[in-house]
Z-matrix of the N, CA and C atoms (Angstrom, degrees):
N
C 1 1.455
C 2 1.515 1 109.61
N 3 1.327 2 114.32 1 150.66
C 4 1.455 3 120.96 2 -179.94
C 5 1.532 4 108.04 3 -148.56
N 6 1.298 5 115.96 4 146.77
C 7 1.461 6 120.26 5 175.32
C 8 1.529 7 108.40 6 -73.96
N 9 1.326 8 116.77 7 145.05
C 10 1.468 9 121.15 8 -178.02
C 11 1.521 10 111.43 9 -55.68
N 12 1.329 11 117.06 10 -43.65
C 13 1.470 12 120.18 11 -178.40
C 14 1.523 13 111.91 12 -62.74
N 15 1.327 14 117.54 13 -27.98
C 16 1.462 15 121.37 14 179.21
C 17 1.526 16 112.25 15 -81.87
N 18 1.315 17 117.26 16 -16.20
C 19 1.465 18 121.50 17 -179.78
C 20 1.528 19 112.08 18 -86.15
N 21 1.331 20 117.20 19 -19.43
C 22 1.465 21 121.89 20 -176.33
C 23 1.526 22 110.27 21 -68.76
N 24 1.332 23 115.10 22 132.64
C 25 1.465 24 122.14 23 176.76
C 26 1.525 25 108.21 24 -115.89
N 27 1.307 26 116.21 25 135.33
C 28 1.465 27 121.84 26 176.77
C 29 1.532 28 108.66 27 -79.74
N 30 1.328 29 115.91 28 154.93
C 31 1.459 30 121.19 29 175.48
C 32 1.524 31 108.28 30 -119.61
N 33 1.328 32 116.30 31 176.08
C 34 1.465 33 119.98 32 177.24
C 35 1.531 34 111.72 33 -75.86
N 36 1.323 35 117.14 34 -8.74
C 37 1.468 36 121.91 35 177.83
C 38 1.527 37 108.14 36 -90.86
N 39 1.321 38 116.06 37 122.64
C 40 1.458 39 121.07 38 -178.30
C 41 1.530 40 110.84 39 -59.82
N 42 1.323 41 116.57 40 127.75
C 43 1.456 42 121.69 41 177.31
C 44 1.516 43 115.01 42 82.99
N 45 1.336 44 117.64 43 3.09
C 46 1.468 45 119.78 44 179.15
C 47 1.529 46 109.53 45 -115.91
N 48 1.312 47 115.47 46 120.43
C 49 1.460 48 122.64 47 177.83
C 50 1.520 49 108.43 48 -117.57
N 51 1.323 50 116.38 49 167.43
C 52 1.459 51 119.32 50 172.85
C 53 1.515 52 109.59 51 -147.85
N 54 1.310 53 114.64 52 159.90
C 55 1.461 54 121.61 53 176.37
C 56 1.525 55 106.75 54 -122.07
N 57 1.335 56 117.55 55 115.08
C 58 1.469 57 119.46 56 178.79
C 59 1.520 58 110.70 57 -69.80
N 60 1.306 59 116.18 58 162.66
C 61 1.467 60 120.58 59 -175.63
C 62 1.516 61 113.24 60 -68.30
N 63 1.319 62 118.88 61 -27.31
C 64 1.464 63 120.73 62 -179.05
C 65 1.516 64 111.67 63 73.90
N 66 1.317 65 115.98 64 -160.04
C 67 1.463 66 121.39 65 -179.57
C 68 1.526 67 110.17 66 -72.33
N 69 1.321 68 115.79 67 139.22
C 70 1.464 69 119.85 68 177.97
C 71 1.524 70 108.04 69 -82.84
N 72 1.339 71 116.68 70 119.23
C 73 1.467 72 119.68 71 -179.79
C 74 1.533 73 110.40 72 -75.81
N 75 1.319 74 117.11 73 164.91
C 76 1.465 75 119.44 74 179.14
C 77 1.531 76 112.40 75 -68.15
N 78 1.314 77 117.30 76 -18.26
C 79 1.474 78 121.75 77 -176.19
C 80 1.531 79 111.45 78 -131.16
N 81 1.335 80 118.97 79 62.29
C 82 1.467 81 119.54 80 -174.72
C 83 1.524 82 114.00 81 -58.06
N 84 1.325 83 118.59 82 -36.81
C 85 1.472 84 120.20 83 -179.11
C 86 1.515 85 111.35 84 -63.08
N 87 1.327 86 116.65 85 -42.83
C 88 1.471 87 120.10 86 179.67
C 89 1.518 88 110.51 87 -62.90
N 90 1.318 89 116.14 88 -39.17
C 91 1.456 90 121.05 89 179.29
C 92 1.534 91 110.30 90 -63.17
N 93 1.328 92 116.91 91 -42.07
C 94 1.466 93 121.45 92 -179.53
C 95 1.523 94 112.42 93 -70.55
N 96 1.329 95 117.43 94 -26.23
C 97 1.468 96 120.93 95 179.99
C 98 1.527 97 112.20 96 -86.98
N 99 1.315 98 117.09 97 -6.48
C 100 1.464 99 121.47 98 -179.31
C 101 1.528 100 109.79 99 -70.52
N 102 1.310 101 116.83 100 147.21
C 103 1.469 102 121.51 101 -179.22
C 104 1.529 103 112.01 102 -61.87
N 105 1.323 104 117.36 103 -25.37
C 106 1.472 105 119.69 104 179.65
C 107 1.523 106 111.58 105 -68.29
N 108 1.333 107 117.02 106 -29.27
C 109 1.468 108 119.21 107 176.68
C 110 1.529 109 109.47 108 -66.83
N 111 1.322 110 116.95 109 -43.93
C 112 1.468 111 121.20 110 177.45
C 113 1.529 112 110.21 111 -60.36
N 114 1.324 113 116.89 112 -41.15
C 115 1.470 114 121.28 113 177.78
C 116 1.524 115 110.56 114 -63.21
N 117 1.326 116 116.19 115 -40.61
C 118 1.464 117 121.53 116 179.40
C 119 1.533 118 110.49 117 -61.84
N 120 1.320 119 116.86 118 -45.45
C 121 1.466 120 121.07 119 179.77
C 122 1.525 121 110.04 120 -63.62
N 123 1.319 122 117.26 121 -43.50
C 124 1.472 123 121.64 122 179.64
C 125 1.526 124 110.28 123 -61.55
N 126 1.314 125 117.14 124 -46.86
C 127 1.466 126 122.17 125 179.88
C 128 1.533 127 110.82 126 -62.22
N 129 1.311 128 116.25 127 -42.18
C 130 1.463 129 120.81 128 179.54
C 131 1.526 130 110.27 129 -63.61
N 132 1.325 131 116.68 130 -44.68
C 133 1.468 132 121.10 131 -179.75
C 134 1.527 133 111.82 132 -62.34
N 135 1.324 134 116.73 133 -30.99
C 136 1.467 135 120.78 134 179.29
C 137 1.525 136 111.96 135 -74.05
N 138 1.331 137 117.27 136 -21.32
C 139 1.461 138 121.23 137 -175.11
C 140 1.525 139 114.47 138 -105.98
N 141 1.330 140 117.28 139 -3.75
C 142 1.465 141 121.15 140 -179.76
C 143 1.523 142 109.61 141 -133.93
N 144 1.327 143 115.81 142 150.80
C 145 1.467 144 120.66 143 177.24
C 146 1.525 145 111.38 144 -70.33
N 147 1.328 146 116.54 145 -35.40
C 148 1.457 147 122.09 146 -176.91
C 149 1.520 148 108.84 147 -143.66
N 150 1.322 149 116.45 148 134.43
C 151 1.468 150 122.04 149 178.49
C 152 1.523 151 107.78 150 -123.81
N 153 1.318 152 116.29 151 122.02
C 154 1.464 153 121.67 152 177.09
C 155 1.521 154 108.34 153 -105.78
N 156 1.321 155 116.42 154 131.42
C 157 1.461 156 122.02 155 178.72
C 158 1.523 157 108.10 156 -114.42
N 159 1.315 158 116.83 157 115.58
C 160 1.461 159 122.04 158 179.90
C 161 1.520 160 107.85 159 -98.78
N 162 1.321 161 116.63 160 132.09
C 163 1.464 162 120.49 161 -176.18
C 164 1.522 163 110.88 162 -126.78
N 165 1.322 164 116.29 163 162.67
C 166 1.470 165 119.45 164 171.56
C 167 1.532 166 109.13 165 -67.13
N 168 1.332 167 117.23 166 164.75
C 169 1.473 168 119.89 167 179.15
C 170 1.528 169 112.19 168 -56.89
N 171 1.323 170 115.98 169 137.19
C 172 1.468 171 120.93 170 -177.17
C 173 1.523 172 112.35 171 -65.93
N 174 1.322 173 118.04 172 -25.97
C 175 1.463 174 119.62 173 179.22
C 176 1.524 175 111.94 174 -78.60
N 177 1.338 176 117.41 175 -13.18
C 178 1.463 177 121.05 176 -178.80
C 179 1.527 178 112.54 177 -91.90
N 180 1.331 179 116.70 178 -44.23
C 181 1.470 180 121.93 179 -176.96
C 182 1.525 181 109.43 180 -143.90
N 183 1.317 182 116.74 181 171.23
C 184 1.472 183 120.96 182 -176.68
C 185 1.530 184 113.93 183 -87.30
N 186 1.322 185 118.36 184 -4.70
C 187 1.469 186 121.62 185 -175.23
C 188 1.528 187 113.11 186 -51.69
N 189 1.326 188 117.24 187 -47.77
C 190 1.467 189 120.75 188 -176.82
C 191 1.526 190 111.56 189 -61.88
N 192 1.322 191 116.66 190 -39.96
C 193 1.469 192 120.37 191 179.39
C 194 1.523 193 110.57 192 -64.24
N 195 1.317 194 116.83 193 -41.16
C 196 1.469 195 121.37 194 -179.59
C 197 1.525 196 110.40 195 -68.28
N 198 1.323 197 116.27 196 -48.01
C 199 1.466 198 121.20 197 -176.95
C 200 1.525 199 111.25 198 -66.73
N 201 1.333 200 117.36 199 -32.40
C 202 1.471 201 120.21 200 -177.94
C 203 1.523 202 112.39 201 -60.63
N 204 1.323 203 117.38 202 -23.50
C 205 1.473 204 120.75 203 177.97
C 206 1.526 205 111.83 204 -64.85
N 207 1.332 206 116.11 205 -21.43
C 208 1.463 207 121.22 206 -177.85
C 209 1.525 208 112.36 207 -100.53
N 210 1.324 209 116.91 208 -3.90
C 211 1.464 210 120.60 209 -175.02
C 212 1.522 211 111.08 210 -92.23
N 213 1.306 212 115.79 211 142.04
C 214 1.457 213 120.00 212 175.66
C 215 1.520 214 111.04 213 -75.96
N 216 1.309 215 116.65 214 -37.81
C 217 1.462 216 122.99 215 179.30
C 218 1.516 217 108.34 216 -135.34
N 219 1.319 218 116.66 217 132.12
C 220 1.467 219 120.80 218 178.03
C 221 1.520 220 109.64 219 -113.44
N 222 1.332 221 115.02 220 130.30
C 223 1.457 222 122.20 221 176.96
C 224 1.519 223 108.16 222 -119.72
N 225 1.311 224 116.83 223 145.17
C 226 1.457 225 122.18 224 178.57
C 227 1.521 226 108.05 225 -104.53
N 228 1.320 227 117.22 226 132.76
C 229 1.460 228 121.63 227 176.56
C 230 1.519 229 108.11 228 -103.73
N 231 1.330 230 116.10 229 127.12
C 232 1.463 231 121.71 230 178.48
C 233 1.526 232 108.54 231 -125.21
N 234 1.309 233 116.21 232 145.84
C 235 1.463 234 120.65 233 -179.70
C 236 1.530 235 109.58 234 -96.68
N 237 1.321 236 114.51 235 127.86
C 238 1.462 237 122.20 236 -179.83
C 239 1.527 238 110.74 237 -57.20
N 240 1.319 239 116.50 238 131.98
C 241 1.466 240 125.36 239 178.92
C 242 1.527 241 113.91 240 62.83
N 243 1.331 242 117.37 241 12.48
C 244 1.454 243 119.76 242 177.38
C 245 1.526 244 110.32 243 -119.14
N 246 1.325 245 116.50 244 -50.69
C 247 1.464 246 120.16 245 177.85
C 248 1.519 247 109.47 246 -83.84
N 249 1.317 248 115.34 247 132.20
C 250 1.462 249 120.29 248 179.51
C 251 1.525 250 110.14 249 -83.49
N 252 1.321 251 115.25 250 162.34
C 253 1.467 252 120.31 251 176.29
C 254 1.526 253 109.01 252 -58.82
N 255 1.321 254 117.29 253 -40.43
C 256 1.472 255 121.92 254 179.75
C 257 1.532 256 110.43 255 -60.43
N 258 1.341 257 118.21 256 -44.62
C 259 1.469 258 121.24 257 178.60
C 260 1.524 259 110.96 258 -61.49
N 261 1.312 260 116.16 259 -40.55
C 262 1.465 261 120.31 260 179.68
C 263 1.526 262 110.11 261 -65.75
N 264 1.326 263 117.14 262 -44.01
C 265 1.467 264 121.02 263 178.52
C 266 1.527 265 111.52 264 -62.55
N 267 1.339 266 117.04 265 -43.71
C 268 1.472 267 120.99 266 179.14
C 269 1.528 268 110.01 267 -64.42
N 270 1.323 269 117.04 268 -40.18
C 271 1.469 270 121.21 269 178.78
C 272 1.522 271 110.95 270 -61.99
N 273 1.327 272 116.67 271 -45.89
C 274 1.466 273 120.69 272 179.46
C 275 1.525 274 110.21 273 -62.19
N 276 1.330 275 117.05 274 -42.96
C 277 1.476 276 120.38 275 178.28
C 278 1.523 277 111.10 276 -61.41
N 279 1.319 278 116.62 277 -40.92
C 280 1.466 279 119.66 278 -179.52
C 281 1.528 280 110.57 279 -63.27
N 282 1.326 281 117.11 280 -41.42
C 283 1.466 282 119.72 281 175.69
C 284 1.526 283 110.20 282 -61.18
N 285 1.326 284 116.23 283 -46.96
C 286 1.469 285 120.41 284 -178.64
C 287 1.526 286 111.73 285 -61.30
N 288 1.328 287 117.48 286 -37.55
C 289 1.465 288 121.27 287 177.91
C 290 1.525 289 111.46 288 -63.49
N 291 1.332 290 116.06 289 -23.09
C 292 1.461 291 120.98 290 179.53
C 293 1.521 292 112.22 291 -101.04
N 294 1.335 293 115.83 292 13.67
C 295 1.458 294 119.87 293 174.76
C 296 1.510 295 115.76 294 84.09
N 297 1.325 296 118.23 295 12.19
C 298 1.466 297 121.08 296 -179.98
C 299 1.521 298 109.75 297 -109.81
N 300 1.315 299 115.25 298 133.21
C 301 1.460 300 120.44 299 177.16
C 302 1.524 301 108.38 300 -99.31
N 303 1.320 302 116.54 301 126.78
C 304 1.460 303 120.88 302 176.88
C 305 1.526 304 107.76 303 -78.99
N 306 1.331 305 116.37 304 120.73
C 307 1.464 306 121.46 305 -176.30
C 308 1.524 307 112.61 306 -87.81
N 309 1.347 308 116.64 307 -15.46
C 310 1.461 309 119.77 308 -179.40
C 311 1.512 310 110.54 309 -178.22
N 312 1.329 311 114.56 310 170.11
C 313 1.462 312 121.16 311 179.43
C 314 1.520 313 108.49 312 -124.15
N 315 1.319 314 115.81 313 133.26
C 316 1.459 315 122.15 314 174.74
C 317 1.520 316 106.41 315 -100.84
N 318 1.318 317 116.71 316 120.83
C 319 1.461 318 121.51 317 179.42
C 320 1.519 319 107.05 318 -100.68
N 321 1.340 320 116.69 319 112.77
C 322 1.460 321 118.62 320 -176.98
C 323 1.525 322 111.54 321 -111.17
N 324 1.327 323 115.55 322 173.34
C 325 1.468 324 124.63 323 179.38
C 326 1.528 325 112.30 324 63.74
N 327 1.318 326 116.39 325 32.45
C 328 1.465 327 120.04 326 176.77
C 329 1.521 328 108.27 327 -78.43
N 330 1.312 329 115.92 328 131.17
C 331 1.460 330 121.08 329 178.53
C 332 1.522 331 107.88 330 -89.53
N 333 1.326 332 114.96 331 123.36
C 334 1.460 333 119.29 332 -179.84
C 335 1.525 334 108.40 333 -78.94
N 336 1.304 335 115.25 334 122.96
C 337 1.464 336 121.12 335 -179.98
C 338 1.527 337 108.59 336 -100.27
N 339 1.313 338 115.78 337 145.58
C 340 1.463 339 119.76 338 176.49
C 341 1.523 340 108.58 339 -67.38
N 342 1.304 341 115.98 340 133.22
C 343 1.464 342 120.63 341 179.83
C 344 1.523 343 109.89 342 -75.44
N 345 1.298 344 115.31 343 145.80
C 346 1.467 345 120.32 344 176.14
C 347 1.519 346 108.62 345 -79.47
N 348 1.290 347 115.11 346 139.88
C 349 1.460 348 119.74 347 177.91
C 350 1.516 349 108.52 348 -111.94
N 351 1.296 350 115.06 349 136.02
C 352 1.456 351 120.59 350 178.82
C 353 1.518 352 108.07 351 -109.97
N 354 1.293 353 116.11 352 132.06
C 355 1.461 354 120.25 353 177.70
C 356 1.514 355 110.45 354 -114.40
N 357 1.307 356 116.48 355 149.76
C 358 1.461 357 120.19 356 179.30
C 359 1.499 358 108.55 357 -121.57
């Protein structure tokens, strides 16, 4: 166990801190469903202008579904040419089944291609 204030790590960016995940417990879902996790999120939100919660993929484990209950806005991150439309649809449905509305999708790992130029 650790106090929240002792878990905070400063970054080189002024005003931006982060809390690493730490050791993975044998029962991460139970830990996330505990009332102390909700208290931690509430306390953090009161002390920061913006709190970002990064989770493992929702199709892999239940963490994202549990944590999304505490988020004001939920965004889905999908990898270009890796995640299928079906995976994205199933992920969104899983969030919705847990009471979270996905407000948008971030498409990452897009390869920028040189544009073709036409001359006349």
